[in-house]
The first five atom37 places (N, CA, C, CB, O) and aatype in JSON, in Angstrom:
{
  "aatype": [20, 20, 20, 20, 20, 20, 20, 20, 20, 20, 20, 20, 20, 20, 20, 20, 20, 20, 20, 20, 20, 20, 20, 20, 20, 20, 20, 20, 20, 20, 20, 20, 20, 20, 20, 20, 20, 20, 20, 20, 20, 20, 20, 20, 20, 20, 20, 20, 20, 20, 20, 20, 20, 20, 20, 20, 20, 20, 20, 20, 20, 20, 20, 20, 20, 20, 20, 20, 20, 20, 20, 20, 20, 20],
  "atom_mask": [
    [1, 1, 1, 1, 1],
    [1, 1, 1, 1, 1],
    [1, 1, 1, 1, 1],
    [1, 1, 1, 1, 1],
    [1, 1, 1, 1, 1],
    [1, 1, 1, 1, 1],
    [1, 1, 1, 1, 1],
    [1, 1, 1, 1, 1],
    [1, 1, 1, 1, 1],
    [1, 1, 1, 1, 1],
    [1, 1, 1, 1, 1],
    [1, 1, 1, 1, 1],
    [1, 1, 1, 1, 1],
    [1, 1, 1, 1, 1],
    [1, 1, 1, 1, 1],
    [1, 1, 1, 1, 1],
    [1, 1, 1, 1, 1],
    [1, 1, 1, 1, 1],
    [1, 1, 1, 1, 1],
    [1, 1, 1, 1, 1],
    [1, 1, 1, 1, 1],
    [1, 1, 1, 1, 1],
    [1, 1, 1, 1, 1],
    [1, 1, 1, 1, 1],
    [1, 1, 1, 1, 1],
    [1, 1, 1, 1, 1],
    [1, 1, 1, 1, 1],
    [1, 1, 1, 1, 1],
    [1, 1, 1, 1, 1],
    [1, 1, 1, 1, 1],
    [1, 1, 1, 1, 1],
    [1, 1, 1, 1, 1],
    [1, 1, 1, 1, 1],
    [1, 1, 1, 1, 1],
    [1, 1, 1, 1, 1],
    [1, 1, 1, 1, 1],
    [1, 1, 1, 1, 1],
    [1, 1, 1, 1, 1],
    [1, 1, 1, 1, 1],
    [1, 1, 1, 1, 1],
    [1, 1, 1, 1, 1],
    [1, 1, 1, 1, 1],
    [1, 1, 1, 1, 1],
    [1, 1, 1, 1, 1],
    [1, 1, 1, 1, 1],
    [1, 1, 1, 1, 1],
    [1, 1, 1, 1, 1],
    [1, 1, 1, 1, 1],
    [1, 1, 1, 1, 1],
    [1, 1, 1, 1, 1],
    [1, 1, 1, 1, 1],
    [1, 1, 1, 1, 1],
    [1, 1, 1, 1, 1],
    [1, 1, 1, 1, 1],
    [1, 1, 1, 1, 1],
    [1, 1, 1, 1, 1],
    [1, 1, 1, 1, 1],
    [1, 1, 1, 1, 1],
    [1, 1, 1, 1, 1],
    [1, 1, 1, 1, 1],
    [1, 1, 1, 1, 1],
    [1, 1, 1, 1, 1],
    [1, 1, 1, 1, 1],
    [1, 1, 1, 1, 1],
    [1, 1, 1, 1, 1],
    [1, 1, 1, 1, 1],
    [1, 1, 1, 1, 1],
    [1, 1, 1, 1, 1],
    [1, 1, 1, 1, 1],
    [1, 1, 1, 1, 1],
    [1, 1, 1, 1, 1],
    [1, 1, 1, 1, 1],
    [1, 1, 1, 1, 1],
    [1, 1, 1, 1, 1]
  ],
  "atom_positions": [
    [[-138.63, -58.24, 132.19], [-139.23, -57.17, 131.41], [-139.36, -55.92, 132.28], [-140.62, -57.6, 130.85], [-139.76, -55.99, 133.44]],
    [[-139.01, -54.8, 131.72], [-139.08, -53.52, 132.43], [-140.5, -52.97, 132.42], [-138.1, -52.51, 131.82], [-141.18, -53.0, 131.39]],
    [[-140.92, -52.45, 133.55], [-142.23, -51.81, 133.7], [-141.97, -50.38, 134.13], [-143.16, -52.58, 134.74], [-141.0, -50.11, 134.84]],
    [[-142.82, -49.47, 133.72], [-142.68, -48.08, 134.14], [-143.74, -47.74, 135.18], [-142.78, -47.13, 132.94], [-144.82, -48.33, 135.21]],
    [[-143.41, -46.78, 136.03], [-144.33, -46.32, 137.05], [-144.08, -44.85, 137.33], [-144.2, -47.14, 138.34], [-143.2, -44.24, 136.73]],
    [[-144.86, -44.3, 138.24], [-144.74, -42.89, 138.6], [-144.81, -42.76, 140.12], [-145.86, -42.04, 137.91], [-145.55, -43.48, 140.78]],
    [[-144.02, -41.84, 140.66], [-144.02, -41.57, 142.1], [-145.32, -40.84, 142.45], [-142.76, -40.72, 142.52], [-145.68, -39.86, 141.8]],
    [[-146.02, -41.33, 143.47], [-147.33, -40.77, 143.83], [-147.31, -40.04, 145.17], [-148.35, -41.87, 143.88], [-148.36, -39.6, 145.64]],
    [[-146.15, -39.89, 145.8], [-146.02, -39.12, 147.03], [-145.15, -37.9, 146.76], [-145.42, -39.99, 148.18], [-144.4, -37.86, 145.79]],
    [[-145.27, -36.9, 147.62], [-144.53, -35.66, 147.44], [-143.03, -35.92, 147.28], [-144.77, -34.72, 148.61], [-142.4, -35.42, 146.35]],
    [[-142.48, -36.71, 148.19], [-141.07, -37.1, 148.14], [-140.98, -38.54, 148.63], [-140.17, -36.15, 149.02], [-141.61, -38.92, 149.61]],
    [[-140.19, -39.35, 147.93], [-140.0, -40.75, 148.32], [-138.51, -41.07, 148.3], [-140.79, -41.72, 147.39], [-137.81, -40.72, 147.35]],
    [[-138.03, -41.72, 149.34], [-136.62, -42.1, 149.43], [-136.33, -43.34, 148.59], [-136.22, -42.36, 150.88], [-137.16, -44.24, 148.48]],
    [[-135.14, -43.36, 147.99], [-134.61, -44.56, 147.34], [-133.43, -45.02, 148.18], [-134.18, -44.28, 145.84], [-132.54, -44.23, 148.51]],
    [[-133.44, -46.29, 148.52], [-132.45, -46.87, 149.43], [-131.47, -47.77, 148.68], [-133.14, -47.65, 150.54], [-131.75, -48.24, 147.58]],
    [[-130.32, -48.01, 149.31], [-129.29, -48.89, 148.76], [-129.76, -50.33, 148.68], [-128.02, -48.81, 149.59], [-129.41, -51.06, 147.75]],
    [[-130.57, -50.76, 149.66], [-131.16, -52.1, 149.7], [-132.62, -51.94, 150.11], [-130.39, -53.06, 150.72], [-133.01, -50.87, 150.57]],
    [[-133.45, -52.98, 149.94], [-134.87, -52.87, 150.31], [-135.08, -52.92, 151.82], [-135.67, -53.99, 149.64], [-135.61, -53.89, 152.36]],
    [[-134.65, -51.84, 152.49], [-134.69, -51.77, 153.95], [-134.55, -50.29, 154.36], [-133.55, -52.66, 154.6], [-133.61, -49.62, 153.93]],
    [[-135.46, -49.79, 155.18], [-135.39, -48.39, 155.61], [-134.21, -48.1, 156.52], [-136.66, -48.02, 156.32], [-133.89, -46.93, 156.76]],
    [[-133.54, -49.13, 157.03], [-132.43, -48.92, 157.96], [-131.1, -48.69, 157.24], [-132.31, -50.12, 158.88], [-130.09, -48.46, 157.91]],
    [[-131.06, -48.75, 155.91], [-129.81, -48.54, 155.16], [-129.77, -47.13, 154.59], [-129.67, -49.59, 154.02], [-130.71, -46.35, 154.74]],
    [[-128.66, -46.81, 153.93], [-128.45, -45.48, 153.37], [-129.48, -45.12, 152.3], [-127.07, -45.38, 152.78], [-129.89, -45.95, 151.49]],
    [[-129.9, -43.86, 152.32], [-130.73, -43.29, 151.26], [-129.77, -42.85, 150.16], [-131.63, -42.09, 151.79], [-128.82, -42.11, 150.41]],
    [[-130.01, -43.32, 148.91], [-129.12, -42.95, 147.81], [-129.59, -41.7, 147.09], [-129.0, -44.09, 146.82], [-128.78, -40.95, 146.54]],
    [[-130.9, -41.46, 147.08], [-131.47, -40.26, 146.48], [-132.95, -40.19, 146.84], [-131.27, -40.25, 144.93], [-133.46, -41.06, 147.55]],
    [[-133.61, -39.17, 146.37], [-135.05, -39.03, 146.58], [-135.73, -38.79, 145.25], [-135.36, -37.88, 147.58], [-135.15, -38.2, 144.34]],
    [[-136.98, -39.24, 145.14], [-137.79, -39.04, 143.94], [-138.95, -38.13, 144.3], [-138.29, -40.4, 143.36], [-139.56, -38.26, 145.36]],
    [[-139.25, -37.22, 143.41], [-140.33, -36.26, 143.62], [-141.62, -36.74, 142.97], [-139.94, -34.88, 143.07], [-141.61, -37.56, 142.06]],
    [[-142.73, -36.21, 143.45], [-144.04, -36.48, 142.89], [-144.03, -36.32, 141.37], [-145.09, -35.56, 143.52], [-143.56, -35.3, 140.86]],
    [[-144.55, -37.32, 140.66], [-144.65, -37.25, 139.21], [-143.45, -37.77, 138.45], [-144.89, -35.87, 138.81], [-143.48, -37.82, 137.23]],
    [[-142.38, -38.15, 139.16], [-141.2, -38.68, 138.5], [-141.52, -40.06, 137.91], [-140.01, -38.77, 139.48], [-142.01, -40.94, 138.61]],
    [[-141.22, -40.23, 136.63], [-141.39, -41.54, 135.99], [-140.2, -42.4, 136.32], [-141.57, -41.4, 134.45], [-139.05, -41.96, 136.24]],
    [[-140.46, -43.64, 136.7], [-139.43, -44.59, 137.08], [-139.48, -45.82, 136.19], [-139.58, -44.99, 138.56], [-140.56, -46.22, 135.74]],
    [[-138.33, -46.41, 135.93], [-138.27, -47.72, 135.3], [-138.14, -48.74, 136.42], [-137.07, -47.82, 134.27], [-137.16, -48.72, 137.17]],
    [[-139.11, -49.62, 136.55], [-139.09, -50.63, 137.62], [-138.37, -51.86, 137.07], [-140.56, -50.99, 138.11], [-138.85, -52.51, 136.14]],
    [[-137.22, -52.16, 137.67], [-136.38, -53.25, 137.21], [-136.63, -54.55, 137.96], [-134.94, -52.87, 137.34], [-136.39, -55.64, 137.43]],
    [[-137.12, -54.43, 139.2], [-137.4, -55.61, 140.02], [-138.47, -55.25, 141.05], [-136.09, -56.13, 140.73], [-138.53, -54.11, 141.52]],
    [[-139.29, -56.21, 141.39], [-140.36, -56.03, 142.38], [-140.21, -57.15, 143.4], [-141.8, -56.04, 141.71], [-140.25, -58.33, 143.05]],
    [[-140.02, -56.76, 144.69], [-139.77, -57.77, 145.72], [-140.41, -57.38, 147.05], [-138.25, -57.97, 145.9], [-140.0, -56.4, 147.67]],
    [[-141.41, -58.13, 147.47], [-142.0, -58.01, 148.81], [-142.23, -56.57, 149.27], [-141.12, -58.7, 149.8], [-141.71, -56.16, 150.31]],
    [[-143.0, -55.81, 148.51], [-143.33, -54.46, 148.92], [-142.29, -53.41, 148.56], [-143.53, -54.43, 150.37], [-142.41, -52.26, 148.96]],
    [[-141.28, -53.8, 147.8], [-140.24, -52.88, 147.36], [-140.06, -53.01, 145.85], [-138.9, -53.15, 148.1], [-140.3, -54.07, 145.28]],
    [[-139.62, -51.92, 145.22], [-139.3, -51.93, 143.8], [-137.88, -51.4, 143.62], [-140.33, -51.08, 142.98], [-137.51, -50.37, 144.18]],
    [[-137.08, -52.11, 142.82], [-135.77, -51.6, 142.44], [-135.97, -50.81, 141.16], [-134.7, -52.77, 142.24], [-136.44, -51.36, 140.16]],
    [[-135.63, -49.53, 141.18], [-135.98, -48.62, 140.08], [-134.77, -47.85, 139.57], [-137.06, -47.65, 140.53], [-133.76, -47.71, 140.25]],
    [[-134.93, -47.36, 138.33], [-133.97, -46.43, 137.74], [-134.72, -45.14, 137.45], [-133.3, -47.02, 136.44], [-135.79, -45.16, 136.85]],
    [[-134.17, -44.03, 137.89], [-134.78, -42.71, 137.66], [-134.28, -42.14, 136.34], [-134.47, -41.74, 138.84], [-133.31, -42.65, 135.78]],
    [[-134.92, -41.09, 135.83], [-134.49, -40.48, 134.57], [-133.03, -40.0, 134.59], [-135.39, -39.3, 134.24], [-132.38, -39.96, 133.55]],
    [[-132.5, -39.64, 135.77], [-131.11, -39.19, 135.88], [-130.14, -40.36, 136.08], [-130.96, -38.21, 137.04], [-128.96, -40.16, 136.39]],
    [[-130.64, -41.61, 135.89], [-129.87, -42.85, 135.94], [-129.56, -43.34, 137.36], [-128.6, -42.67, 135.2], [-128.96, -44.4, 137.51]],
    [[-129.95, -42.6, 138.4], [-129.8, -43.13, 139.76], [-130.68, -44.35, 139.9], [-130.17, -42.05, 140.83], [-131.78, -44.41, 139.34]],
    [[-130.2, -45.34, 140.65], [-130.96, -46.55, 140.9], [-131.03, -46.8, 142.4], [-130.34, -47.76, 140.18], [-130.11, -46.44, 143.14]],
    [[-132.12, -47.4, 142.84], [-132.26, -47.73, 144.25], [-133.58, -48.41, 144.5], [-132.13, -46.49, 145.11], [-134.39, -48.61, 143.59]],
    [[-133.79, -48.77, 145.75], [-135.01, -49.45, 146.18], [-135.99, -48.43, 146.76], [-134.69, -50.55, 147.23], [-135.61, -47.61, 147.6]],
    [[-137.22, -48.49, 146.32], [-138.27, -47.6, 146.8], [-139.42, -48.47, 147.29], [-138.74, -46.61, 145.68], [-139.71, -49.51, 146.7]],
    [[-140.08, -48.04, 148.35], [-141.24, -48.8, 148.82], [-142.33, -48.76, 147.75], [-141.76, -48.22, 150.18], [-142.65, -47.69, 147.22]],
    [[-142.89, -49.91, 147.45], [-143.88, -50.03, 146.38], [-145.1, -49.14, 146.61], [-144.32, -51.48, 146.25], [-145.76, -48.74, 145.65]],
    [[-145.41, -48.82, 147.85], [-146.56, -47.97, 148.15], [-146.39, -46.55, 147.61], [-146.79, -47.92, 149.66], [-147.38, -45.81, 147.51]],
    [[-145.17, -46.15, 147.26], [-144.9, -44.81, 146.73], [-144.96, -44.75, 145.21], [-143.53, -44.34, 147.2], [-144.76, -43.69, 144.61]],
    [[-145.25, -45.9, 144.57], [-145.21, -45.99, 143.11], [-146.53, -46.53, 142.58], [-144.04, -46.88, 142.65], [-147.1, -47.48, 143.12]],
    [[-147.01, -45.91, 141.5], [-148.14, -46.49, 140.76], [-147.59, -46.98, 139.44], [-149.31, -45.45, 140.55], [-147.02, -46.22, 138.65]],
    [[-147.76, -48.28, 139.19], [-147.28, -48.88, 137.95], [-148.25, -48.55, 136.83], [-147.11, -50.41, 138.1], [-149.47, -48.55, 137.02]],
    [[-147.7, -48.28, 135.66], [-148.53, -48.03, 134.49], [-149.04, -49.34, 133.9], [-147.74, -47.23, 133.43], [-148.33, -50.35, 133.91]],
    [[-150.25, -49.31, 133.41], [-150.8, -50.46, 132.68], [-150.13, -50.51, 131.32], [-152.36, -50.37, 132.54], [-149.62, -49.5, 130.83]],
    [[-150.13, -51.68, 130.71], [-149.55, -51.85, 129.39], [-150.18, -50.87, 128.4], [-149.74, -53.3, 128.9], [-151.4, -50.82, 128.26]],
    [[-149.36, -50.08, 127.73], [-149.84, -49.12, 126.75], [-150.3, -47.79, 127.32], [-150.94, -49.72, 126.0], [-150.64, -46.88, 126.57]],
    [[-150.32, -47.65, 128.64], [-150.76, -46.41, 129.26], [-149.71, -45.32, 129.07], [-151.04, -46.62, 130.77], [-148.51, -45.58, 129.21]],
    [[-150.14, -44.12, 128.74], [-149.21, -43.0, 128.56], [-148.66, -42.56, 129.92], [-149.92, -41.8, 127.86], [-149.38, -42.55, 130.91]],
    [[-147.37, -42.21, 129.96], [-146.78, -41.72, 131.21], [-147.44, -40.44, 131.72], [-145.29, -41.48, 131.02], [-148.03, -39.69, 130.94]],
    [[-147.34, -40.22, 133.0], [-147.88, -39.03, 133.65], [-147.41, -37.76, 132.93], [-147.45, -38.98, 135.14], [-146.23, -37.62, 132.6]],
    [[-148.32, -36.85, 132.69], [-148.04, -35.54, 132.08], [-147.34, -35.65, 130.72], [-147.19, -34.71, 133.03], [-146.44, -34.87, 130.41]],
    [[-147.76, -36.62, 129.91], [-147.1, -36.82, 128.61], [-147.91, -36.27, 127.44], [-146.82, -38.28, 128.39], [-147.59, -36.54, 126.28]],
    [[-148.95, -35.53, 127.75], [-149.83, -35.03, 126.68], [-149.12, -34.01, 125.82], [-151.11, -34.41, 127.28], [-149.7, -33.48, 124.88]]
  ]
}
């Protein structure tokens, strides 16, 4: 099941694998809504609104509670 979250740091790197020693595929900015596809040992595999996918450290993401409105969706 897909869960949504939001980036809570100014800029967060998305990596090719769940490891800081590999290539950065893109970066996510504060407030970006993410689709969390997998959660593994402090990392989340996510899809961004522009369809880029990668691994982000879980500490950079706040997951939405069930039924919670996305950030800035008023």
